[in-house]
N, C-alpha and C positions, 0 to 999 in steps of 0.2 A: 171180401181181395182184402189186402193187406196195405197197409199204408203203405210200401215203398212198390208196390204192383198198383198203386192207383197212379204214385205220380208218374211212376216210368209212364203211363197212360198218355200223362197228360202233358209229356217228356216229347213222345214225339207223336201229337196230336200236330204240333208244331216244328217240329223237323221237315224238309221238304227231302222226300228218297235220297239217298245215297247210299252206295252199295260198301260194300266192309265185304276185306275175303277174311275166310272163318279153313282155311285149309284148302278143298277144292270146291268150295261152294259157295256163292256167292250171296251173303246175307242181307236185307234190309235195314234199314239205319233203324225202324221200326222194333222189327224182331229181336236185333239182337240189343237193345235197351230194356224187353219185355224179357230177354234171356236172363240180359245182365243183373236187373232185380227181381228177377229170381229166384238167383245165386248171392246178392246180397243176403235175401229176406232170409231164406236156406239156413248162410253160413252166421247171421246172426243170432240163427233160432238156437244153432250147432250149439253157441255157447252163450246159452243162456240170458241169451238178450231181448226183448220184445220191443223192436223197432219204433213199434206203434203204441205202448205205454210210453216210451221216453218223449217222443213227441209232446201227448196229454201236460205231461210230468213239466215240459219245458226246459229239459236240457238236452233235445235234439232238436236242432232247425230243418225246414222240409229244404233246407237251402244244403245241407248238408248231405242229409239223403238221398238229393240230385246230386249231388257230388260224387257220394259214395258209387251211383252205381255208375257215374261215368268211369270212373275209376276203372269199375272194374268191366266196363265195354269196352276198359284199353287191354285189357286181359290179351295177351296172347294162344293161354292156356286152359279156354272156360270148360272144356273137355275133363279135365284134368283134375277143375275143383266139383264137376259134377258126381265123378267119379268117386271121391273124396270123399264128399257129404257122403254119399249111395256106401260107403263101409263105415258108417259112425253110429252109433247103435247105441248109443248115451250120451249125455252134452260133454265138451273138451271143454277146456281152459284156454284152448289156442288153436286159432287155424292153421293150413298150411302152412309153411314158407312162403308161397307165393301171393300168396292173399294179398291184394293192393288195400285193404282195409284194414287188414291185423290190430293198426296206430291208431285207427276212430274206434275199433272194437275195445281194447285196452282200456282207452280211453273213458269212452263210457261205463266199463266195468269197475271203475276208478272212481266212479260218481261224478266224472268232470261233463261239463257241456262241450257239446261242438256244435 
């Protein structure tokens, strides 16, 4: 299990159930955060970023990961993100324009800390 998904599980464990609307489907907070954690991890990996390694090096804090998951969970188009990721066959320089975490990924690729 990746560090992002582990962190999302911890965050979900301390939150109460709050339904979030996604299309016509009501999702629990826990389900939405798990989906967001998966998308953050996949988007970073698609851009050749290993978030776990960055955490271990001290370049990325767990708080920054949590903020990234929350930003992603607030996105109105997780299906579009998932579809975009599914179309990629090689690492890319940047994610789609809709990605709320692209500034974080750009910062990390520039060798800066978050």
